OpenMM code with the backbone's topology and positions (N, CA, C; nanometers):
from openmm import Vec3, app, unit

residues = "VAL GLY ALA ALA LEU ARG TYR GLN LEU GLY ASP ALA GLY ALA GLU ARG PRO ARG TYR ALA PRO VAL PHE LEU ASP GLU ALA LEU ILE LYS ALA ASP ALA HIS PHE THR LYS ARG ALA ILE GLY ALA TRP ARG GLY LEU GLY PHE GLN LEU VAL ILE GLY ALA PRO ASN ASP LYS TYR SER ALA ILE GLU PRO HIS VAL ASP VAL GLU TYR ASP ILE LEU LYS ASP THR ARG GLY ARG SER TRP ALA LYS ALA LYS VAL GLY VAL ALA ASP SER VAL".split()
positions = [
    Vec3(-1.0412, 0.0621, 1.3499),
    Vec3(-0.8792, 0.0198, 1.2969),
    Vec3(-0.7835, 0.1442, 1.2853),
    Vec3(-0.8640, 0.2231, 1.2779),
    Vec3(-0.7342, 0.3136, 1.2098),
    Vec3(-0.7048, 0.3997, 1.3231),
    Vec3(-0.8048, 0.4358, 1.4469),
    Vec3(-0.8347, 0.4926, 1.5301),
    Vec3(-0.7193, 0.4183, 1.6643),
    Vec3(-0.7653, 0.2667, 1.6863),
    Vec3(-0.6478, 0.1537, 1.8054),
    Vec3(-0.5236, 0.1684, 1.6902),
    Vec3(-0.5358, 0.1790, 1.5948),
    Vec3(-0.3200, 0.1874, 1.5505),
    Vec3(-0.2985, 0.2673, 1.5953),
    Vec3(-0.3535, 0.4008, 1.5499),
    Vec3(-0.2949, 0.5625, 1.5905),
    Vec3(-0.2215, 0.5737, 1.6973),
    Vec3(-0.4000, 0.5248, 1.8282),
    Vec3(-0.3832, 0.5131, 1.9754),
    Vec3(-0.2385, 0.4326, 2.0101),
    Vec3(-0.1986, 0.3526, 1.9655),
    Vec3(-0.1133, 0.2532, 2.0226),
    Vec3(0.0492, 0.2717, 1.9034),
    Vec3(0.0663, 0.3511, 1.8007),
    Vec3(0.1746, 0.3712, 1.7546),
    Vec3(0.2064, 0.4625, 1.7901),
    Vec3(0.1422, 0.6106, 1.8397),
    Vec3(0.1516, 0.7129, 1.8122),
    Vec3(0.1354, 0.7993, 1.9986),
    Vec3(0.1775, 0.8891, 2.0004),
    Vec3(0.2026, 0.9352, 2.1182),
    Vec3(0.1049, 1.0600, 2.1565),
    Vec3(0.0896, 1.1264, 2.2354),
    Vec3(-0.1120, 1.2308, 2.2019),
    Vec3(-0.0676, 1.3346, 2.1419),
    Vec3(0.0577, 1.4038, 2.1582),
    Vec3(0.0954, 1.5063, 2.0739),
    Vec3(0.1187, 1.5227, 1.9056),
    Vec3(0.1468, 1.3978, 1.8643),
    Vec3(0.1581, 1.3394, 1.7413),
    Vec3(0.0473, 1.3627, 1.6335),
    Vec3(0.0542, 1.4156, 1.5677),
    Vec3(-0.0540, 1.4251, 1.4308),
    Vec3(-0.0543, 1.3115, 1.3354),
    Vec3(0.0882, 1.2428, 1.3339),
    Vec3(0.0424, 1.1033, 1.2646),
    Vec3(0.1100, 0.9737, 1.3575),
    Vec3(0.0776, 0.8878, 1.3309),
    Vec3(0.1644, 0.7697, 1.4164),
    Vec3(0.3150, 0.7534, 1.3496),
    Vec3(0.3886, 0.7357, 1.4303),
    Vec3(0.5122, 0.7063, 1.4369),
    Vec3(0.5798, 0.6122, 1.3671),
    Vec3(0.4991, 0.5227, 1.3931),
    Vec3(0.5369, 0.3784, 1.2919),
    Vec3(0.4001, 0.3208, 1.2282),
    Vec3(0.4039, 0.3707, 1.0855),
    Vec3(0.3010, 0.3894, 1.0010),
    Vec3(0.2269, 0.2602, 0.9199),
    Vec3(0.3573, 0.1924, 0.8759),
    Vec3(0.3003, 0.1119, 0.7786),
    Vec3(0.2153, 0.0143, 0.8195),
    Vec3(0.1291, -0.0724, 0.7082),
    Vec3(0.0067, -0.0983, 0.6834),
    Vec3(0.0609, -0.2229, 0.5770),
    Vec3(0.0473, -0.3161, 0.6257),
    Vec3(0.0425, -0.4277, 0.5309),
    Vec3(-0.0940, -0.4787, 0.4438),
    Vec3(-0.1141, -0.5055, 0.3708),
    Vec3(-0.2124, -0.5484, 0.2477),
    Vec3(-0.1996, -0.6458, 0.1611),
    Vec3(-0.2232, -0.7333, 0.2372),
    Vec3(-0.1783, -0.8604, 0.1355),
    Vec3(-0.2974, -0.9391, 0.0511),
    Vec3(-0.3006, -0.8609, -0.0490),
    Vec3(-0.4080, -0.9277, -0.1743),
    Vec3(-0.5377, -0.9083, -0.0710),
    Vec3(-0.5623, -0.7891, 0.0036),
    Vec3(-0.6424, -0.7265, 0.0496),
    Vec3(-0.7985, -0.6414, -0.0345),
    Vec3(-0.7459, -0.6439, -0.1570),
    Vec3(-0.8204, -0.5781, -0.2736),
    Vec3(-0.8248, -0.6426, -0.3042),
    Vec3(-0.8359, -0.7841, -0.3995),
    Vec3(-0.8015, -0.8240, -0.4897),
    Vec3(-1.0118, -0.8552, -0.5417),
    Vec3(-1.0958, -0.8647, -0.4646),
    Vec3(-1.1928, -0.8345, -0.5186),
    Vec3(-1.3022, -0.7434, -0.5375),
    Vec3(-1.1904, -0.6340, -0.4494),
    Vec3(-1.2584, -0.4715, -0.4703),
    Vec3(-1.2781, -0.4218, -0.6578),
    Vec3(-1.3646, -0.3889, -0.6510),
    Vec3(-1.3761, -0.2673, -0.8014),
    Vec3(-1.2642, -0.1924, -0.7981),
    Vec3(-1.2220, -0.0718, -0.9287),
    Vec3(-1.1483, 0.0389, -0.8813),
    Vec3(-1.1611, 0.1317, -0.8393),
    Vec3(-1.2955, 0.1630, -0.8029),
    Vec3(-1.3968, 0.2483, -0.7399),
    Vec3(-1.3339, 0.2584, -0.5990),
    Vec3(-1.3443, 0.1341, -0.4986),
    Vec3(-1.3184, 0.0897, -0.4012),
    Vec3(-1.1782, 0.0788, -0.3847),
    Vec3(-1.1475, 0.0088, -0.4409),
    Vec3(-0.9836, 0.0302, -0.4303),
    Vec3(-0.9712, 0.1869, -0.4261),
    Vec3(-0.9582, 0.2405, -0.4669),
    Vec3(-0.9386, 0.4444, -0.4952),
    Vec3(-0.9879, 0.4375, -0.3302),
    Vec3(-1.1015, 0.4211, -0.2658),
    Vec3(-1.1813, 0.4731, -0.1802),
    Vec3(-1.0855, 0.4321, -0.0418),
    Vec3(-1.0859, 0.3083, -0.0355),
    Vec3(-1.0111, 0.2399, 0.0581),
    Vec3(-0.8381, 0.2715, 0.1013),
    Vec3(-0.7759, 0.3157, -0.0260),
    Vec3(-0.6035, 0.3550, -0.0172),
    Vec3(-0.6452, 0.4958, 0.0351),
    Vec3(-0.7400, 0.5656, -0.0140),
    Vec3(-0.7179, 0.7102, 0.0218),
    Vec3(-0.7942, 0.7287, 0.2178),
    Vec3(-0.8559, 0.5958, 0.2141),
    Vec3(-0.9030, 0.5829, 0.3450),
    Vec3(-0.7761, 0.5875, 0.4167),
    Vec3(-0.6895, 0.4544, 0.4352),
    Vec3(-0.5622, 0.4348, 0.4857),
    Vec3(-0.4633, 0.5961, 0.5194),
    Vec3(-0.4634, 0.6503, 0.3760),
    Vec3(-0.3774, 0.6924, 0.3881),
    Vec3(-0.3796, 0.8179, 0.4099),
    Vec3(-0.5627, 0.9022, 0.4312),
    Vec3(-0.6165, 0.9892, 0.5237),
    Vec3(-0.5790, 0.9457, 0.6700),
    Vec3(-0.5582, 0.8381, 0.7139),
    Vec3(-0.5010, 0.8258, 0.8306),
    Vec3(-0.3604, 0.8265, 0.8867),
    Vec3(-0.2512, 0.8686, 0.7689),
    Vec3(-0.0978, 0.8609, 0.8144),
    Vec3(-0.0634, 0.7373, 0.8092),
    Vec3(-0.1462, 0.6587, 0.7236),
    Vec3(-0.0341, 0.4788, 0.7210),
    Vec3(0.0218, 0.4760, 0.6139),
    Vec3(0.1334, 0.4391, 0.6344),
    Vec3(0.1672, 0.3910, 0.4757),
    Vec3(0.1399, 0.2366, 0.4583),
    Vec3(0.1198, 0.2646, 0.3357),
    Vec3(0.0602, 0.0816, 0.2543),
    Vec3(0.1770, 0.0228, 0.2316),
    Vec3(0.1864, -0.1027, 0.1998),
    Vec3(0.2616, -0.2129, 0.1227),
    Vec3(0.1511, -0.2818, 0.0681),
    Vec3(0.1055, -0.2996, -0.0550),
    Vec3(-0.0229, -0.3609, -0.0553),
    Vec3(0.0645, -0.4740, -0.1407),
    Vec3(0.0501, -0.6126, -0.1620),
    Vec3(0.1184, -0.7314, -0.2300),
    Vec3(-0.0147, -0.7785, -0.2940),
    Vec3(-0.0362, -0.7763, -0.3977),
    Vec3(-0.1378, -0.7830, -0.5300),
    Vec3(-0.1267, -0.8397, -0.6397),
    Vec3(-0.2174, -0.9477, -0.7201),
    Vec3(-0.1665, -1.0156, -0.8291),
    Vec3(-0.1676, -0.9270, -0.9067),
    Vec3(-0.0859, -0.9533, -1.0226),
    Vec3(-0.1156, -0.8940, -1.1502),
    Vec3(-0.2571, -0.8267, -1.1773),
    Vec3(-0.3032, -0.8587, -1.2226),
    Vec3(-0.4337, -0.7839, -1.2424),
    Vec3(-0.4944, -0.6817, -1.1784),
    Vec3(-0.4191, -0.7086, -1.0750),
    Vec3(-0.4924, -0.5639, -1.0012),
    Vec3(-0.4410, -0.4355, -1.0054),
    Vec3(-0.3164, -0.4743, -1.0699),
    Vec3(-0.2215, -0.3311, -1.1155),
    Vec3(-0.3388, -0.2142, -1.1132),
    Vec3(-0.3894, -0.2710, -1.2166),
    Vec3(-0.4948, -0.1024, -1.2560),
    Vec3(-0.5098, -0.0451, -1.2448),
    Vec3(-0.6117, -0.1255, -1.0901),
    Vec3(-0.6665, -0.0433, -0.9482),
    Vec3(-0.6157, 0.0169, -0.8972),
    Vec3(-0.4862, -0.0140, -0.9147),
    Vec3(-0.4162, 0.0167, -0.6979),
    Vec3(-0.3325, 0.1296, -0.7931),
    Vec3(-0.2463, 0.1158, -0.9021),
    Vec3(-0.1008, 0.2083, -0.9559),
    Vec3(-0.1648, 0.3545, -0.9417),
    Vec3(-0.2484, 0.4127, -0.9487),
    Vec3(-0.3022, 0.5460, -0.9881),
    Vec3(-0.3003, 0.6177, -0.8481),
    Vec3(-0.2274, 0.4908, -0.7599),
    Vec3(-0.3327, 0.5668, -0.5996),
    Vec3(-0.1729, 0.5355, -0.4870),
    Vec3(-0.0675, 0.4935, -0.5802),
    Vec3(0.0359, 0.4547, -0.5181),
    Vec3(0.1490, 0.5435, -0.5607),
    Vec3(0.2918, 0.5903, -0.4493),
    Vec3(0.3795, 0.6284, -0.4950),
    Vec3(0.4742, 0.5495, -0.5780),
    Vec3(0.5418, 0.4458, -0.5239),
    Vec3(0.6181, 0.4000, -0.5223),
    Vec3(0.5872, 0.2255, -0.6027),
    Vec3(0.6132, 0.1707, -0.7017),
    Vec3(0.5650, 0.0093, -0.7202),
    Vec3(0.6538, -0.0654, -0.7604),
    Vec3(0.6946, -0.2063, -0.6984),
    Vec3(0.8058, -0.3083, -0.7549),
    Vec3(0.7084, -0.4200, -0.7772),
    Vec3(0.7802, -0.4621, -0.8732),
    Vec3(0.8036, -0.5716, -0.9099),
    Vec3(0.8358, -0.6826, -0.8070),
    Vec3(0.7680, -0.8016, -0.7697),
    Vec3(0.8852, -0.9003, -0.6861),
    Vec3(0.8540, -1.0377, -0.8294),
    Vec3(0.9846, -1.0670, -0.8840),
    Vec3(1.0322, -1.1837, -0.9423),
    Vec3(1.0829, -1.2745, -0.8902),
    Vec3(1.1377, -1.3926, -0.9481),
    Vec3(1.0795, -1.4867, -0.8120),
    Vec3(1.2211, -1.5985, -0.9367),
    Vec3(1.4003, -1.6256, -0.9222),
    Vec3(1.4549, -1.6895, -1.0611),
    Vec3(1.3669, -1.8506, -1.0516),
    Vec3(1.5195, -1.8965, -1.1068),
    Vec3(1.4716, -2.0814, -1.1166),
    Vec3(1.5203, -2.1305, -1.0122),
    Vec3(1.5993, -2.0702, -0.8836),
    Vec3(1.6897, -2.1240, -0.7687),
    Vec3(1.5447, -2.0866, -0.6857),
    Vec3(1.4139, -2.0377, -0.6713),
    Vec3(1.3497, -2.0038, -0.5759),
    Vec3(1.3830, -1.8772, -0.5189),
    Vec3(1.4770, -1.7743, -0.5530),
    Vec3(1.5348, -1.6743, -0.5070),
    Vec3(1.4754, -1.5539, -0.5091),
    Vec3(1.4062, -1.4788, -0.4335),
    Vec3(1.2802, -1.3738, -0.5063),
    Vec3(1.3728, -1.2301, -0.4948),
    Vec3(1.3142, -1.1018, -0.5391),
    Vec3(1.3973, -1.0125, -0.5426),
    Vec3(1.3139, -0.9170, -0.5757),
    Vec3(1.2889, -0.7550, -0.5581),
    Vec3(1.2615, -0.6580, -0.5810),
    Vec3(1.3006, -0.5748, -0.7353),
    Vec3(1.2503, -0.5416, -0.8088),
    Vec3(1.2403, -0.4615, -0.9248),
    Vec3(1.1672, -0.3373, -0.9172),
    Vec3(1.2073, -0.1855, -0.8702),
    Vec3(1.1584, -0.0881, -0.8980),
    Vec3(1.0649, -0.0810, -1.0465),
    Vec3(0.9884, -0.0592, -1.0556),
    Vec3(0.8855, -0.0802, -1.2196),
    Vec3(0.8680, 0.1076, -1.1902),
    Vec3(0.9074, 0.1354, -1.3574),
    Vec3(0.9772, 0.2794, -1.3677),
    Vec3(0.7683, 0.3621, -1.4511),
    Vec3(0.8060, 0.4987, -1.4689),
    Vec3(0.6828, 0.5678, -1.4916),
    Vec3(0.6270, 0.5561, -1.4220),
    Vec3(0.5979, 0.5284, -1.2819),
    Vec3(0.4888, 0.5560, -1.1690),
    Vec3(0.4907, 0.7242, -1.1478),
    Vec3(0.3243, 0.7684, -1.1398),
    Vec3(0.3615, 0.9362, -1.1573),
    Vec3(0.4492, 0.9586, -0.9828),
    Vec3(0.5133, 1.0876, -1.0009),
    Vec3(0.5699, 1.1297, -0.9525),
    Vec3(0.4465, 1.1885, -0.7781),
    Vec3(0.3594, 1.2343, -0.7876),
    Vec3(0.3057, 1.2665, -0.7141),
    Vec3(0.1392, 1.1989, -0.7211),
    Vec3(0.1022, 1.1332, -0.5867),
    Vec3(-0.0517, 1.0763, -0.6049),
    Vec3(-0.1762, 1.2102, -0.5841),
] * unit.nanometer
topology = app.Topology()
chain = topology.addChain("A")
for resn in residues:
    res = topology.addResidue(resn, chain)
    for name in ("N", "CA", "C"):
        topology.addAtom(name, app.Element.getBySymbol(name[0]), res)
């Protein structure tokens, strides 16, 4: 997957893909903390920027491996917005 995406998203002289986001929607919900760490490390090692959508009970496994974290909130009118979480580590 990484090699195919890299080939399509970069050019021959680039070390990293130019367009590198990968969206993982509940992709790690059945993974334990060890596998989650390895999976996130593998994607990031290939130079990809991860956008991970996960339920609240998965925060503890994902949080140590991300740079920025947001909560997505929804009001009674059905409108959603992102709220930055505070206290996330400055470096991973």
